[in-house]
All heavy atoms as a GROMACS GRO file, in nm:
protein
  617
    1MET      N    1   0.081  -0.121   0.000
    1MET     CA    2   0.000   0.000   0.000
    1MET      C    3   0.085   0.126   0.000
    1MET      O    4   0.032   0.233   0.014
    1MET     CB    5  -0.093   0.001   0.120
    1MET     CG    6  -0.203  -0.096   0.111
    1MET     SD    7  -0.337  -0.042   0.217
    1MET     CE    8  -0.444  -0.176   0.194
    2ASN      N    9   0.213   0.113  -0.014
    2ASN     CA   10   0.298   0.230  -0.015
    2ASN      C   11   0.265   0.327  -0.127
    2ASN      O   12   0.292   0.445  -0.116
    2ASN     CB   13   0.446   0.189  -0.023
    2ASN     CG   14   0.496   0.136   0.108
    2ASN    OD1   15   0.435   0.160   0.211
    2ASN    ND2   16   0.608   0.066   0.106
    3ASP      N   17   0.210   0.277  -0.238
    3ASP     CA   18   0.176   0.367  -0.348
    3ASP      C   19   0.065   0.465  -0.309
    3ASP      O   20   0.052   0.570  -0.370
    3ASP     CB   21   0.136   0.289  -0.473
    3ASP     CG   22   0.016   0.199  -0.450
    3ASP    OD1   23   0.004   0.142  -0.341
    3ASP    OD2   24  -0.064   0.187  -0.544
    4ALA      N   25  -0.015   0.435  -0.205
    4ALA     CA   26  -0.122   0.525  -0.162
    4ALA      C   27  -0.075   0.627  -0.058
    4ALA      O   28  -0.146   0.720  -0.026
    4ALA     CB   29  -0.238   0.444  -0.104
    5VAL      N   30   0.045   0.607  -0.006
    5VAL     CA   31   0.097   0.697   0.096
    5VAL      C   32   0.159   0.819   0.029
    5VAL      O   33   0.235   0.807  -0.066
    5VAL     CB   34   0.200   0.625   0.185
    5VAL    CG1   35   0.261   0.722   0.285
    5VAL    CG2   36   0.134   0.509   0.256
    6THR      N   37   0.127   0.936   0.080
    6THR     CA   38   0.182   1.059   0.024
    6THR      C   39   0.275   1.123   0.125
    6THR      O   40   0.270   1.094   0.243
    6THR     CB   41   0.070   1.158  -0.012
    6THR    OG1   42   0.000   1.193   0.106
    6THR    CG2   43  -0.026   1.101  -0.114
    7THR      N   44   0.358   1.212   0.077
    7THR     CA   45   0.444   1.289   0.165
    7THR      C   46   0.401   1.434   0.158
    7THR      O   47   0.323   1.473   0.071
    7THR     CB   48   0.592   1.276   0.124
    7THR    OG1   49   0.608   1.337  -0.003
    7THR    CG2   50   0.637   1.132   0.120
    8ALA      N   51   0.455   1.515   0.245
    8ALA     CA   52   0.419   1.656   0.247
    8ALA      C   53   0.454   1.726   0.116
    8ALA      O   54   0.394   1.826   0.081
    8ALA     CB   55   0.489   1.726   0.363
    9ASN      N   56   0.549   1.672   0.040
    9ASN     CA   57   0.589   1.735  -0.085
    9ASN      C   58   0.502   1.694  -0.203
    9ASN      O   59   0.510   1.754  -0.309
    9ASN     CB   60   0.735   1.701  -0.116
    9ASN     CG   61   0.828   1.763  -0.014
    9ASN    OD1   62   0.797   1.866   0.045
    9ASN    ND2   63   0.941   1.699   0.009
   10ASP      N   64   0.423   1.589  -0.188
   10ASP     CA   65   0.334   1.545  -0.296
   10ASP      C   66   0.222   1.645  -0.316
   10ASP      O   67   0.180   1.713  -0.224
   10ASP     CB   68   0.273   1.409  -0.265
   10ASP     CG   69   0.373   1.296  -0.281
   10ASP    OD1   70   0.480   1.316  -0.341
   10ASP    OD2   71   0.342   1.187  -0.233
   11GLU      N   72   0.170   1.649  -0.437
   11GLU     CA   73   0.057   1.736  -0.466
   11GLU      C   74  -0.076   1.665  -0.451
   11GLU      O   75  -0.180   1.727  -0.464
   11GLU     CB   76   0.073   1.795  -0.605
   11GLU     CG   77   0.191   1.890  -0.616
   11GLU     CD   78   0.204   1.954  -0.752
   11GLU    OE1   79   0.104   1.961  -0.824
   11GLU    OE2   80   0.315   1.998  -0.785
   12SER      N   81  -0.073   1.534  -0.426
   12SER     CA   82  -0.196   1.458  -0.410
   12SER      C   83  -0.264   1.499  -0.281
   12SER      O   84  -0.199   1.513  -0.178
   12SER     CB   85  -0.166   1.308  -0.404
   12SER     OG   86  -0.105   1.265  -0.523
   13PRO      N   87  -0.396   1.515  -0.285
   13PRO     CA   88  -0.470   1.547  -0.161
   13PRO      C   89  -0.454   1.433  -0.061
   13PRO      O   90  -0.456   1.316  -0.099
   13PRO     CB   91  -0.615   1.559  -0.207
   13PRO     CG   92  -0.611   1.570  -0.354
   13PRO     CD   93  -0.484   1.506  -0.400
   14ILE      N   94  -0.438   1.468   0.066
   14ILE     CA   95  -0.423   1.366   0.169
   14ILE      C   96  -0.540   1.370   0.266
   14ILE      O   97  -0.612   1.469   0.277
   14ILE     CB   98  -0.291   1.381   0.246
   14ILE    CG1   99  -0.282   1.516   0.316
   14ILE    CG2  100  -0.170   1.359   0.156
   14ILE    CD1  101  -0.169   1.527   0.416
   15CYS      N  102  -0.558   1.262   0.336
   15CYS     CA  103  -0.666   1.246   0.433
   15CYS      C  104  -0.658   1.353   0.542
   15CYS      O  105  -0.550   1.392   0.585
   15CYS     CB  106  -0.654   1.107   0.495
   15CYS     SG  107  -0.779   1.066   0.617
   16SER      N  108  -0.773   1.399   0.587
   16SER     CA  109  -0.781   1.502   0.692
   16SER      C  110  -0.768   1.446   0.832
   16SER      O  111  -0.759   1.523   0.928
   16SER     CB  112  -0.916   1.576   0.681
   16SER     OG  113  -0.927   1.644   0.559
   17ALA      N  114  -0.768   1.313   0.848
   17ALA     CA  115  -0.756   1.253   0.981
   17ALA      C  116  -0.620   1.290   1.041
   17ALA      O  117  -0.518   1.289   0.971
   17ALA     CB  118  -0.771   1.102   0.974
   18LYS      N  119  -0.620   1.321   1.169
   18LYS     CA  120  -0.498   1.363   1.238
   18LYS      C  121  -0.387   1.258   1.221
   18LYS      O  122  -0.406   1.141   1.251
   18LYS     CB  123  -0.526   1.384   1.387
   18LYS     CG  124  -0.408   1.436   1.463
   18LYS     CD  125  -0.443   1.464   1.606
   18LYS     CE  126  -0.323   1.519   1.681
   18LYS     NZ  127  -0.357   1.552   1.820
   19GLY      N  128  -0.273   1.303   1.170
   19GLY     CA  129  -0.158   1.218   1.154
   19GLY      C  130  -0.158   1.128   1.032
   19GLY      O  131  -0.059   1.063   1.003
   20CYS      N  132  -0.266   1.123   0.958
   20CYS     CA  133  -0.274   1.037   0.840
   20CYS      C  134  -0.210   1.108   0.721
   20CYS      O  135  -0.236   1.225   0.697
   20CYS     CB  136  -0.419   1.001   0.808
   20CYS     SG  137  -0.434   0.881   0.673
   21ARG      N  138  -0.129   1.035   0.646
   21ARG     CA  139  -0.063   1.091   0.528
   21ARG      C  140  -0.103   1.012   0.404
   21ARG      O  141  -0.036   1.018   0.302
   21ARG     CB  142   0.090   1.088   0.545
   21ARG     CG  143   0.141   1.159   0.670
   21ARG     CD  144   0.100   1.303   0.682
   21ARG     NE  145   0.163   1.383   0.579
   21ARG     CZ  146   0.128   1.507   0.550
   21ARG    NH1  147   0.030   1.565   0.615
   21ARG    NH2  148   0.189   1.574   0.455
   22THR      N  149  -0.212   0.938   0.412
   22THR     CA  150  -0.259   0.856   0.301
   22THR      C  151  -0.338   0.939   0.202
   22THR      O  152  -0.408   1.033   0.241
   22THR     CB  153  -0.347   0.740   0.356
   22THR    OG1  154  -0.271   0.667   0.452
   22THR    CG2  155  -0.393   0.648   0.246
   23ALA      N  156  -0.329   0.903   0.076
   23ALA     CA  157  -0.402   0.975  -0.028
   23ALA      C  158  -0.553   0.970  -0.001
   23ALA      O  159  -0.607   0.866   0.036
   23ALA     CB  160  -0.372   0.914  -0.165
   24ALA      N  161  -0.617   1.082  -0.020
   24ALA     CA  162  -0.762   1.091   0.000
   24ALA      C  163  -0.834   1.034  -0.121
   24ALA      O  164  -0.790   1.051  -0.235
   24ALA     CB  165  -0.803   1.236   0.020
   25VAL      N  166  -0.946   0.966  -0.094
   25VAL     CA  167  -1.030   0.915  -0.202
   25VAL      C  168  -1.176   0.957  -0.184
   25VAL      O  169  -1.259   0.932  -0.271
   25VAL     CB  170  -1.020   0.762  -0.217
   25VAL    CG1  171  -0.881   0.722  -0.265
   25VAL    CG2  172  -1.052   0.691  -0.086
   26TRP      N  173  -1.207   1.019  -0.071
   26TRP     CA  174  -1.343   1.062  -0.040
   26TRP      C  175  -1.345   1.209   0.000
   26TRP      O  176  -1.251   1.258   0.061
   26TRP     CB  177  -1.403   0.981   0.075
   26TRP     CG  178  -1.419   0.837   0.041
   26TRP    CD1  179  -1.335   0.735   0.074
   26TRP    CD2  180  -1.525   0.779  -0.036
   26TRP    NE1  181  -1.383   0.617   0.023
   26TRP    CE2  182  -1.498   0.641  -0.044
   26TRP    CE3  183  -1.639   0.831  -0.096
   26TRP    CZ2  184  -1.583   0.554  -0.112
   26TRP    CZ3  185  -1.722   0.744  -0.164
   26TRP    CH2  186  -1.695   0.607  -0.171
   27VAL      N  187  -1.454   1.276  -0.028
   27VAL     CA  188  -1.480   1.412   0.021
   27VAL      C  189  -1.602   1.405   0.112
   27VAL      O  190  -1.706   1.353   0.073
   27VAL     CB  191  -1.506   1.511  -0.094
   27VAL    CG1  192  -1.544   1.648  -0.039
   27VAL    CG2  193  -1.385   1.522  -0.185
   28LEU      N  194  -1.587   1.456   0.233
   28LEU     CA  195  -1.697   1.465   0.328
   28LEU      C  196  -1.740   1.611   0.333
   28LEU      O  197  -1.667   1.696   0.384
   28LEU     CB  198  -1.654   1.418   0.467
   28LEU     CG  199  -1.634   1.268   0.487
   28LEU    CD1  200  -1.522   1.212   0.402
   28LEU    CD2  201  -1.610   1.237   0.632
   29ALA      N  202  -1.854   1.639   0.272
   29ALA     CA  203  -1.905   1.777   0.270
   29ALA      C  204  -1.985   1.799   0.397
   29ALA      O  205  -2.068   1.717   0.434
   29ALA     CB  206  -1.992   1.798   0.147
   30TRP      N  207  -1.957   1.910   0.463
   30TRP     CA  208  -2.023   1.937   0.591
   30TRP      C  209  -2.052   2.085   0.606
   30TRP      O  210  -2.006   2.168   0.530
   30TRP     CB  211  -1.940   1.884   0.707
   30TRP     CG  212  -1.806   1.947   0.724
   30TRP    CD1  213  -1.692   1.915   0.657
   30TRP    CD2  214  -1.772   2.053   0.813
   30TRP    NE1  215  -1.588   1.995   0.700
   30TRP    CE2  216  -1.635   2.080   0.796
   30TRP    CE3  217  -1.844   2.127   0.906
   30TRP    CZ2  218  -1.568   2.178   0.869
   30TRP    CZ3  219  -1.777   2.226   0.978
   30TRP    CH2  220  -1.642   2.250   0.959
   31ASN      N  221  -2.130   2.112   0.710
   31ASN     CA  222  -2.175   2.248   0.737
   31ASN      C  223  -2.212   2.257   0.884
   31ASN      O  224  -2.285   2.173   0.935
   31ASN     CB  225  -2.297   2.276   0.647
   31ASN     CG  226  -2.374   2.399   0.684
   31ASN    OD1  227  -2.417   2.415   0.797
   31ASN    ND2  228  -2.398   2.484   0.587
   32ASN      N  229  -2.159   2.358   0.952
   32ASN     CA  230  -2.197   2.384   1.091
   32ASN      C  231  -2.308   2.489   1.086
   32ASN      O  232  -2.280   2.606   1.058
   32ASN     CB  233  -2.077   2.434   1.172
   32ASN     CG  234  -2.112   2.463   1.316
   32ASN    OD1  235  -2.228   2.482   1.352
   32ASN    ND2  236  -2.011   2.468   1.401
   33PRO      N  237  -2.432   2.451   1.113
   33PRO     CA  238  -2.543   2.546   1.100
   33PRO      C  239  -2.534   2.667   1.193
   33PRO      O  240  -2.598   2.768   1.167
   33PRO     CB  241  -2.667   2.462   1.129
   33PRO     CG  242  -2.618   2.342   1.202
   33PRO     CD  243  -2.476   2.320   1.159
   34LYS      N  244  -2.455   2.658   1.299
   34LYS     CA  245  -2.438   2.774   1.388
   34LYS      C  246  -2.344   2.878   1.327
   34LYS      O  247  -2.347   2.994   1.367
   34LYS     CB  248  -2.384   2.730   1.524
   34LYS     CG  249  -2.483   2.650   1.604
   34LYS     CD  250  -2.426   2.614   1.739
   34LYS     CE  251  -2.528   2.534   1.820
   34LYS     NZ  252  -2.476   2.499   1.952
   35LEU      N  253  -2.262   2.835   1.232
   35LEU     CA  254  -2.162   2.924   1.172
   35LEU      C  255  -2.183   2.953   1.024
   35LEU      O  256  -2.140   3.057   0.975
   35LEU     CB  257  -2.022   2.865   1.189
   35LEU     CG  258  -1.975   2.836   1.330
   35LEU    CD1  259  -1.839   2.769   1.328
   35LEU    CD2  260  -1.972   2.964   1.413
   36HIS      N  261  -2.245   2.859   0.952
   36HIS     CA  262  -2.252   2.868   0.806
   36HIS      C  263  -2.397   2.879   0.757
   36HIS      O  264  -2.488   2.824   0.819
   36HIS     CB  265  -2.189   2.744   0.742
   36HIS     CG  266  -2.051   2.716   0.790
   36HIS    ND1  267  -2.016   2.598   0.850
   36HIS    CD2  268  -1.938   2.792   0.788
   36HIS    CE1  269  -1.887   2.601   0.883
   36HIS    NE2  270  -1.839   2.718   0.846
   37THR      N  271  -2.413   2.945   0.644
   37THR     CA  272  -2.544   2.948   0.580
   37THR      C  273  -2.577   2.807   0.532
   37THR      O  274  -2.486   2.726   0.509
   37THR     CB  275  -2.545   3.047   0.462
   37THR    OG1  276  -2.445   3.006   0.368
   37THR    CG2  277  -2.519   3.189   0.509
   38PRO      N  278  -2.705   2.773   0.515
   38PRO     CA  279  -2.743   2.635   0.479
   38PRO      C  280  -2.678   2.582   0.351
   38PRO      O  281  -2.650   2.463   0.342
   38PRO     CB  282  -2.895   2.644   0.462
   38PRO     CG  283  -2.935   2.759   0.547
   38PRO     CD  284  -2.821   2.857   0.539
   39GLU      N  285  -2.653   2.668   0.253
   39GLU     CA  286  -2.595   2.621   0.127
   39GLU      C  287  -2.443   2.607   0.131
   39GLU      O  288  -2.383   2.544   0.045
   39GLU     CB  289  -2.636   2.712   0.011
   39GLU     CG  290  -2.583   2.854   0.020
   39GLU     CD  291  -2.664   2.946   0.113
   39GLU    OE1  292  -2.772   2.908   0.161
   39GLU    OE2  293  -2.615   3.058   0.136
   40ARG      N  294  -2.379   2.661   0.233
   40ARG     CA  295  -2.232   2.655   0.244
   40ARG      C  296  -2.186   2.514   0.271
   40ARG      O  297  -2.247   2.441   0.349
   40ARG     CB  298  -2.187   2.747   0.358
   40ARG     CG  299  -2.040   2.739   0.392
   40ARG     CD  300  -1.961   2.848   0.325
   40ARG     NE  301  -1.818   2.831   0.343
   40ARG     CZ  302  -1.744   2.892   0.436
   40ARG    NH1  303  -1.802   2.975   0.520
   40ARG    NH2  304  -1.617   2.871   0.442
   41ARG      N  305  -2.080   2.471   0.205
   41ARG     CA  306  -2.022   2.339   0.227
   41ARG      C  307  -1.872   2.351   0.250
   41ARG      O  308  -1.801   2.408   0.170
   41ARG     CB  309  -2.046   2.246   0.107
   41ARG     CG  310  -2.191   2.208   0.086
   41ARG     CD  311  -2.243   2.120   0.199
   41ARG     NE  312  -2.381   2.084   0.181
   41ARG     CZ  313  -2.484   2.150   0.232
   41ARG    NH1  314  -2.465   2.259   0.303
   41ARG    NH2  315  -2.606   2.107   0.213
   42LYS      N  316  -1.829   2.299   0.362
   42LYS     CA  317  -1.687   2.283   0.392
   42LYS      C  318  -1.654   2.140   0.351
   42LYS      O  319  -1.743   2.058   0.334
   42LYS     CB  320  -1.661   2.303   0.541
   42LYS     CG  321  -1.709   2.436   0.597
   42LYS     CD  322  -1.615   2.547   0.570
   42LYS     CE  323  -1.499   2.534   0.666
   42LYS     NZ  324  -1.392   2.630   0.642
   43ALA      N  325  -1.527   2.108   0.335
   43ALA     CA  326  -1.490   1.974   0.290
   43ALA      C  327  -1.373   1.920   0.370
   43ALA      O  328  -1.273   1.989   0.390
   43ALA     CB  329  -1.458   1.975   0.142
   44TRP      N  330  -1.388   1.797   0.417
   44TRP     CA  331  -1.278   1.720   0.471
   44TRP      C  332  -1.249   1.610   0.371
   44TRP      O  333  -1.340   1.559   0.306
   44TRP     CB  334  -1.315   1.655   0.603
   44TRP     CG  335  -1.307   1.744   0.722
   44TRP    CD1  336  -1.269   1.875   0.726
   44TRP    CD2  337  -1.339   1.709   0.856
   44TRP    NE1  338  -1.275   1.923   0.854
   44TRP    CE2  339  -1.318   1.822   0.936
   44TRP    CE3  340  -1.383   1.592   0.916
   44TRP    CZ2  341  -1.339   1.821   1.073
   44TRP    CZ3  342  -1.405   1.591   1.053
   44TRP    CH2  343  -1.382   1.705   1.130
   45LEU      N  344  -1.123   1.571   0.360
   45LEU     CA  345  -1.084   1.462   0.273
   45LEU      C  346  -1.059   1.338   0.359
   45LEU      O  347  -1.014   1.349   0.473
   45LEU     CB  348  -0.956   1.499   0.197
   45LEU     CG  349  -0.966   1.624   0.112
   45LEU    CD1  350  -0.832   1.655   0.047
   45LEU    CD2  351  -1.075   1.612   0.008
   46ALA      N  352  -1.088   1.222   0.303
   46ALA     CA  353  -1.071   1.098   0.379
   46ALA      C  354  -1.014   0.988   0.292
   46ALA      O  355  -1.049   0.975   0.175
   46ALA     CB  356  -1.204   1.052   0.438
   47CYS      N  357  -0.925   0.909   0.352
   47CYS     CA  358  -0.879   0.786   0.288
   47CYS      C  359  -0.985   0.679   0.317
   47CYS      O  360  -1.080   0.702   0.393
   47CYS     CB  361  -0.742   0.745   0.343
   47CYS     SG  362  -0.742   0.701   0.519
   48GLU      N  363  -0.968   0.563   0.258
   48GLU     CA  364  -1.064   0.455   0.279
   48GLU      C  365  -1.072   0.417   0.426
   48GLU      O  366  -1.181   0.396   0.480
   48GLU     CB  367  -1.023   0.334   0.194
   48GLU     CG  368  -1.134   0.239   0.165
   48GLU     CD  369  -1.247   0.300   0.083
   48GLU    OE1  370  -1.224   0.349  -0.028
   48GLU    OE2  371  -1.362   0.299   0.134
   49GLU      N  372  -0.959   0.412   0.495
   49GLU     CA  373  -0.954   0.370   0.636
   49GLU      C  374  -1.026   0.466   0.729
   49GLU      O  375  -1.088   0.424   0.827
   49GLU     CB  376  -0.808   0.358   0.680
   49GLU     CG  377  -0.793   0.316   0.825
   49GLU     CD  378  -0.648   0.306   0.870
   49GLU    OE1  379  -0.557   0.314   0.787
   49GLU    OE2  380  -0.628   0.292   0.992
   50HIS      N  381  -1.020   0.597   0.702
   50HIS     CA  382  -1.077   0.696   0.794
   50HIS      C  383  -1.213   0.751   0.752
   50HIS      O  384  -1.269   0.834   0.824
   50HIS     CB  385  -0.978   0.812   0.813
   50HIS     CG  386  -0.856   0.770   0.887
   50HIS    ND1  387  -0.732   0.762   0.829
   50HIS    CD2  388  -0.840   0.732   1.017
   50HIS    CE1  389  -0.644   0.721   0.918
   50HIS    NE2  390  -0.707   0.702   1.033
   51ARG      N  391  -1.266   0.706   0.642
   51ARG     CA  392  -1.396   0.757   0.594
   51ARG      C  393  -1.506   0.742   0.700
   51ARG      O  394  -1.577   0.838   0.731
   51ARG     CB  395  -1.436   0.685   0.466
   51ARG     CG  396  -1.573   0.723   0.418
   51ARG     CD  397  -1.613   0.639   0.299
   51ARG     NE  398  -1.757   0.650   0.280
   51ARG     CZ  399  -1.825   0.574   0.199
   51ARG    NH1  400  -1.765   0.482   0.128
   51ARG    NH2  401  -1.954   0.589   0.189
   52GLU      N  402  -1.521   0.623   0.754
   52GLU     CA  403  -1.627   0.599   0.852
   52GLU      C  404  -1.606   0.679   0.980
   52GLU      O  405  -1.701   0.735   1.035
   52GLU     CB  406  -1.639   0.449   0.884
   52GLU     CG  407  -1.698   0.369   0.770
   52GLU     CD  408  -1.839   0.413   0.733
   52GLU    OE1  409  -1.922   0.441   0.824
   52GLU    OE2  410  -1.868   0.420   0.612
   53HIS      N  411  -1.484   0.684   1.028
   53HIS     CA  412  -1.455   0.758   1.152
   53HIS      C  413  -1.485   0.907   1.136
   53HIS      O  414  -1.554   0.967   1.221
   53HIS     CB  415  -1.309   0.737   1.192
   53HIS     CG  416  -1.266   0.824   1.305
   53HIS    ND1  417  -1.305   0.802   1.436
   53HIS    CD2  418  -1.190   0.936   1.308
   53HIS    CE1  419  -1.253   0.896   1.514
   53HIS    NE2  420  -1.184   0.979   1.440
   54LEU      N  421  -1.437   0.967   1.029
   54LEU     CA  422  -1.461   1.110   1.008
   54LEU      C  423  -1.610   1.137   0.981
   54LEU      O  424  -1.664   1.237   1.028
   54LEU     CB  425  -1.374   1.162   0.893
   54LEU     CG  426  -1.224   1.162   0.920
   54LEU    CD1  427  -1.147   1.200   0.794
   54LEU    CD2  428  -1.188   1.254   1.035
   55SER      N  429  -1.675   1.047   0.907
   55SER     CA  430  -1.819   1.062   0.882
   55SER      C  431  -1.898   1.056   1.012
   55SER      O  432  -1.991   1.136   1.033
   55SER     CB  433  -1.869   0.952   0.788
   55SER     OG  434  -1.814   0.966   0.660
   56ALA      N  435  -1.862   0.964   1.100
   56ALA     CA  436  -1.931   0.951   1.228
   56ALA      C  437  -1.909   1.076   1.314
   56ALA      O  438  -2.002   1.124   1.379
   56ALA     CB  439  -1.884   0.826   1.302
   57PHE      N  440  -1.786   1.128   1.315
   57PHE     CA  441  -1.755   1.248   1.393
   57PHE      C  442  -1.843   1.364   1.349
   57PHE      O  443  -1.902   1.435   1.432
   57PHE     CB  444  -1.606   1.284   1.373
   57PHE     CG  445  -1.564   1.406   1.448
   57PHE    CD1  446  -1.520   1.397   1.579
   57PHE    CD2  447  -1.568   1.531   1.388
   57PHE    CE1  448  -1.479   1.511   1.649
   57PHE    CE2  449  -1.528   1.646   1.457
   57PHE     CZ  450  -1.484   1.635   1.588
   58LEU      N  451  -1.855   1.385   1.219
   58LEU     CA  452  -1.939   1.494   1.168
   58LEU      C  453  -2.087   1.462   1.182
   58LEU      O  454  -2.168   1.549   1.214
   58LEU     CB  455  -1.906   1.522   1.020
   58LEU     CG  456  -1.768   1.579   0.992
   58LEU    CD1  457  -1.736   1.574   0.844
   58LEU    CD2  458  -1.757   1.721   1.046
   59GLY      N  459  -2.123   1.336   1.160
   59GLY     CA  460  -2.263   1.295   1.164
   59GLY      C  461  -2.326   1.309   1.301
   59GLY      O  462  -2.440   1.355   1.314
   60VAL      N  463  -2.255   1.272   1.406
   60VAL     CA  464  -2.310   1.280   1.541
   60VAL      C  465  -2.338   1.425   1.581
   60VAL      O  466  -2.425   1.452   1.664
   60VAL     CB  467  -2.217   1.208   1.643
   60VAL    CG1  468  -2.094   1.291   1.677
   60VAL    CG2  469  -2.293   1.172   1.769
   61ARG      N  470  -2.269   1.518   1.519
   61ARG     CA  471  -2.289   1.660   1.546
   61ARG      C  472  -2.394   1.722   1.453
   61ARG      O  473  -2.427   1.839   1.466
   61ARG     CB  474  -2.156   1.734   1.532
   61ARG     CG  475  -2.061   1.700   1.644
   61ARG     CD  476  -1.916   1.727   1.608
   61ARG     NE  477  -1.830   1.699   1.720
   61ARG     CZ  478  -1.791   1.576   1.756
   61ARG    NH1  479  -1.831   1.472   1.688
   61ARG    NH2  480  -1.714   1.560   1.860
   62GLY      N  481  -2.442   1.643   1.358
   62GLY     CA  482  -2.540   1.692   1.262
   62GLY      C  483  -2.478   1.780   1.152
   62GLY      O  484  -2.549   1.854   1.086
   63PHE      N  485  -2.347   1.768   1.133
   63PHE     CA  486  -2.277   1.852   1.036
   63PHE      C  487  -2.266   1.787   0.897
   63PHE      O  488  -2.256   1.856   0.797
   63PHE     CB  489  -2.135   1.884   1.082
   63PHE     CG  490  -2.126   1.970   1.206
   63PHE    CD1  491  -2.002   1.997   1.260
   63PHE    CD2  492  -2.237   2.024   1.268
   63PHE    CE1  493  -1.989   2.077   1.373
   63PHE    CE2  494  -2.225   2.103   1.382
   63PHE     CZ  495  -2.100   2.130   1.434
   64LEU      N  496  -2.261   1.654   0.890
   64LEU     CA  497  -2.235   1.584   0.764
   64LEU      C  498  -2.351   1.602   0.666
   64LEU      O  499  -2.466   1.575   0.700
   64LEU     CB  500  -2.210   1.436   0.789
   64LEU     CG  501  -2.166   1.355   0.668
   64LEU    CD1  502  -2.031   1.404   0.615
   64LEU    CD2  503  -2.158   1.207   0.705
   65LYS      N  504  -2.319   1.646   0.546
   65LYS     CA  505  -2.421   1.668   0.444
   65LYS      C  506  -2.411   1.569   0.329
   65LYS      O  507  -2.511   1.533   0.269
   65LYS     CB  508  -2.412   1.811   0.388
   65LYS     CG  509  -2.429   1.919   0.493
   65LYS     CD  510  -2.560   1.908   0.566
   65LYS     CE  511  -2.573   2.014   0.673
   65LYS     NZ  512  -2.685   1.992   0.762
   66ASP      N  513  -2.288   1.526   0.294
   66ASP     CA  514  -2.270   1.437   0.180
   66ASP      C  515  -2.132   1.374   0.185
   66ASP      O  516  -2.038   1.434   0.238
   66ASP     CB  517  -2.286   1.516   0.050
   66ASP     CG  518  -2.320   1.431  -0.070
   66ASP    OD1  519  -2.346   1.310  -0.053
   66ASP    OD2  520  -2.322   1.485  -0.181
   67VAL      N  521  -2.120   1.253   0.131
   67VAL     CA  522  -1.993   1.186   0.113
   67VAL      C  523  -1.986   1.143  -0.032
   67VAL      O  524  -2.073   1.071  -0.080
   67VAL     CB  525  -1.979   1.062   0.206
   67VAL    CG1  526  -1.847   0.991   0.182
   67VAL    CG2  527  -1.993   1.102   0.352
   68VAL      N  528  -1.884   1.191  -0.104
   68VAL     CA  529  -1.871   1.160  -0.246
   68VAL      C  530  -1.726   1.122  -0.277
   68VAL      O  531  -1.634   1.168  -0.211
   68VAL     CB  532  -1.913   1.278  -0.336
   68VAL    CG1  533  -2.059   1.312  -0.318
   68VAL    CG2  534  -1.829   1.401  -0.310
   69PRO      N  535  -1.708   1.038  -0.379
   69PRO     CA  536  -1.570   1.007  -0.420
   69PRO      C  537  -1.498   1.136  -0.462
   69PRO      O  538  -1.558   1.225  -0.524
   69PRO     CB  539  -1.588   0.914  -0.540
   69PRO     CG  540  -1.726   0.856  -0.523
   69PRO     CD  541  -1.806   0.964  -0.457
   70LEU      N  542  -1.371   1.146  -0.428
   70LEU     CA  543  -1.292   1.264  -0.462
   70LEU      C  544  -1.298   1.293  -0.611
   70LEU      O  545  -1.308   1.408  -0.653
   70LEU     CB  546  -1.147   1.244  -0.416
   70LEU     CG  547  -1.050   1.357  -0.444
   70LEU    CD1  548  -1.095   1.488  -0.378
   70LEU    CD2  549  -0.911   1.319  -0.396
   71ALA      N  550  -1.294   1.189  -0.693
   71ALA     CA  551  -1.297   1.207  -0.838
   71ALA      C  552  -1.427   1.271  -0.888
   71ALA      O  553  -1.429   1.333  -0.993
   71ALA     CB  554  -1.277   1.071  -0.907
   72ASP      N  555  -1.535   1.258  -0.810
   72ASP     CA  556  -1.665   1.313  -0.849
   72ASP      C  557  -1.697   1.447  -0.783
   72ASP      O  558  -1.800   1.507  -0.812
   72ASP     CB  559  -1.777   1.215  -0.812
   72ASP     CG  560  -1.768   1.084  -0.888
   72ASP    OD1  561  -1.698   1.080  -0.992
   72ASP    OD2  562  -1.829   0.986  -0.842
   73TRP      N  563  -1.611   1.494  -0.693
   73TRP     CA  564  -1.638   1.615  -0.616
   73TRP      C  565  -1.639   1.738  -0.706
   73TRP      O  566  -1.549   1.761  -0.785
   73TRP     CB  567  -1.535   1.632  -0.507
   73TRP     CG  568  -1.544   1.760  -0.429
   73TRP    CD1  569  -1.455   1.862  -0.428
   73TRP    CD2  570  -1.650   1.799  -0.339
   73TRP    NE1  571  -1.497   1.961  -0.343
   73TRP    CE2  572  -1.616   1.927  -0.287
   73TRP    CE3  573  -1.768   1.740  -0.297
   73TRP    CZ2  574  -1.696   1.994  -0.196
   73TRP    CZ3  575  -1.848   1.807  -0.207
   73TRP    CH2  576  -1.814   1.932  -0.158
   74GLN      N  577  -1.743   1.816  -0.691
   74GLN     CA  578  -1.756   1.944  -0.759
   74GLN      C  579  -1.753   2.051  -0.654
   74GLN      O  580  -1.844   2.058  -0.570
   74GLN     CB  581  -1.888   1.951  -0.838
   74GLN     CG  582  -1.900   1.849  -0.948
   74GLN     CD  583  -1.824   1.893  -1.071
   74GLN    OE1  584  -1.818   2.011  -1.103
   74GLN    NE2  585  -1.767   1.796  -1.140
   75GLU      N  586  -1.653   2.137  -0.656
   75GLU     CA  587  -1.646   2.248  -0.560
   75GLU      C  588  -1.765   2.339  -0.584
   75GLU      O  589  -1.789   2.381  -0.698
   75GLU     CB  590  -1.515   2.326  -0.580
   75GLU     CG  591  -1.495   2.437  -0.482
   75GLU     CD  592  -1.462   2.392  -0.341
   75GLU    OE1  593  -1.403   2.283  -0.327
   75GLU    OE2  594  -1.496   2.463  -0.246
   76PRO      N  595  -1.843   2.370  -0.480
   76PRO     CA  596  -1.957   2.460  -0.498
   76PRO      C  597  -1.911   2.597  -0.548
   76PRO      O  598  -1.801   2.642  -0.516
   76PRO     CB  599  -2.017   2.472  -0.358
   76PRO     CG  600  -1.966   2.354  -0.283
   76PRO     CD  601  -1.832   2.322  -0.343
   77ASP      N  602  -1.996   2.662  -0.626
   77ASP     CA  603  -1.965   2.797  -0.673
   77ASP      C  604  -1.940   2.887  -0.554
   77ASP      O  605  -2.012   2.882  -0.454
   77ASP     CB  606  -2.080   2.854  -0.757
   77ASP     CG  607  -2.092   2.782  -0.891
   77ASP    OD1  608  -1.993   2.721  -0.935
   77ASP    OD2  609  -2.201   2.788  -0.951
   78GLY      N  610  -1.840   2.971  -0.565
   78GLY     CA  611  -1.809   3.063  -0.456
   78GLY      C  612  -1.713   3.005  -0.354
   78GLY      O  613  -1.682   3.067  -0.255
   79GLY      N  614  -1.662   2.882  -0.377
   79GLY     CA  615  -1.562   2.822  -0.289
   79GLY      C  616  -1.620   2.779  -0.162
   79GLY      O  617  -1.573   2.759  -0.060
   0.00000   0.00000   0.00000
């Protein structure tokens, strides 16, 4: 699995999990309703191993809006 591991110098997106340096394959779109307008989407990236953990972290708080493959992610207009 070394081919999926990235370094800080690589341009490949990496997982947002603390300490993980694995290439991201998922986008977790989220929104904190106390801070963001309903249409605003923030994004965390996840590798296969951390997808469920990060999804659960956001989901239990009611923040998770969508999980999509990184290859299919469309950045919302306006960033």
